[in-house]
N, C-alpha and C positions, 0 to 999 in steps of 0.2 A: 504494500500500500504506500509506504513511505517513498520507495524507489520510483513508483509511478508518478507521485507528486513532484519529485525532483526532475524527472524527465519532462513532464509537462511544463514546468516553470522554465526549464532550460530551453525547450522549444520556443516558448513565448519570447524569451530574451533574444534568441537567434533570429526570430522573425522580425522583431523590432530593429535589431542591428542590421539585418539585410535590407529592410525598407529604408533605413537611414542611408546606407551605402548606395542604394539604387537612386535615391533622390539626389545625392551629390554626384551622380554620374560616375561612380566608381564600380568597377566590376566586383561582384560578390565572390568572396573566398569561402563562403559557408554553404555551397550548393549541396555537397555530399552530406553534411550534418543534418539537413532537413529530412533525410530518409531514415532517421533513427527509428528502430522498431521498439516495441514494448519489450521489457526484460522477460526473456523466455526462461521457464523453469529449467534448472540445470539437469534434473533427471530426464526430462523430455528431450533435451538437447542430446544427452549422452545415449538415450535410447535410439535416436534417429541416426546416430553416427554408425556407419557399417563396421562390422567386426574385422579386425586385422587378421589375415590368414598368413602365417609364416611358413605354410607348406608342410607343417609337421602332422597335421590331421590326415590320417590315412583313410582308405576306402571304407573300413569297417569300424571307424572310431565313433564313439557314442558320447553325447554330453550327459553327464550324470544328473545334472539339474533337471533336464527335460524328462529323463526316465523317472525321476522321483515325482514330478508333477503328473506324469501319466499313470502313476501308481502301478507300474509293472512289477513282477516278482523279482525285485533287484536283490533283496537281502535273503539269506538262508533262513529256513524255519525247520520245524520238526519233520516236515514231509519232504524236505529237499533230497535226502539220500535215496528215496524211492522214485523221485521224479524222473521221467524219461527225457533224454536228450538224443534225438535221432534214433530212437528205439532202444537206447541203452540206459539203464538206471545210473544215476549220478555216482553212486558208490562203486560201480563197476567200471567207470571210465578210467583209461590210462592217465598217468600223471607225468607231466614234463617238469623235471626238477632242474632249476636254474641255480647254480652255485656261483655267486659273484664275489670276486675279490678285486682289490685295486690292480692286481697284476695279471689276472686271467679270468676267464669265464668258462665254466664247465656245465654242459647241458646233457642231461640223461633222460631217457624214457623208461618208466617202470610201469608194471601192471598195478592193479588195484591192491595187491598184497605187498607191494614194495620191491618185487624182484626186478632188477635192472635188465632191460632188454637191449637198449642201444645207448651208446655214450659217445659224445664228441666234445672236444675242447678247442680253444683258439690255437693252441700249440699244434694239435693234430691237423688243423686246417691249413697250417703252413705259415702262420704268423710267428715271428721270432721276437725275442727280447721285449722291449717296451711296447711294441705294437700289439702284443697279446692283450694288453689291458685297455685297448681302445674300444669305443662303442661300435666302430665299423667291423672289427674282428668278431665281436659278440653277435652282431646282426648276421654276418656271413655264416657263422657257425650254426646259428638258429635256423637259417634258411636250408642249409645242407642237411641238418638233422630232420627238419620238418618234411623235406622231400622223401627221405628214407622212411619216415613214419607213414606218409601217404602211400608209399609203395606197398606197405604191409596191409593196406586197406583200412587204416584208422583215420577218421576225419575229425572226430570230436574229442577234445582232450581238456584236462584241467591243468593249471599251472601252479607250481609252488616255487616261490623265489626265496633265496636265503643269502644273506650277506649284503655288503655295501660296495659299490664300485660303479664305474662309468657304463657298464654293460647291462644294467638292470632293465631299463625301458627298451633299449635297443634289441635285446634278446626276445622280449615279448613281441615287439614289432616284427622281428624277423620270422617268428613262428606264424604270425598272422599273414605275412607276405608269402610264406610258403604254401598257404591254402588251408591251414588247419583252422578249425572253429574252436576258439577258446571259450569255455563255459564259465570258468571261475578262476580268479587269481588270488592265491593265498600267500601272504608274506610271513614266513616262519623264521625271520632273523632273530637270533637270540639276543635278549636285552639283559645286561647284568644289573642287578639291583644293588650290588656292592662293588662298583668298578674300582680299579686301582687308582691310587692317589696320583693326581697330575704332577708333571715335572715342575720343579721350582722355576721361578721367573729368571730369565737370563739377565745377568748384571752387565750394564754397558759402561 
């Protein structure tokens, strides 16, 4: 309300000044300021601005907020283990285990009982030394393992991620790119409740 009063008084002052300048046969310098709009609500303005796409959103990427508003079965419940995904109960789906560290990414496929069937790592794929710890190496490893899993006739899997490193998201993206349908992603990174004492501060 207060801002509208200020803009209206400012317009009146500009009109008076413009009329004085025109009477004195001086060209007006305030032509553009006459086109002042009313103050638009910031939320409406931000809503109208298009979203920036950095190219990271893939073909099968989902917005979590939209899924929550649609009230789809996003979170697990007591019936989830028996729910069918492409004709297979959730509890019988094979698991893609992604073990991530700062230096390497190891991806393995196990059955529902935990028996390892396939295993690949960035070192096996041909990446050496520091390149093993990159996200590109993790993505390439995930794509190669995903194609081998598809050759076995498995299309729907669940993913379990463990550890911290640059290959976390890239490995999941690589499994998607290979053509696998990921039903769930579980983060089983161990968290210490009593971590070791941090190093003392360096004296300069």
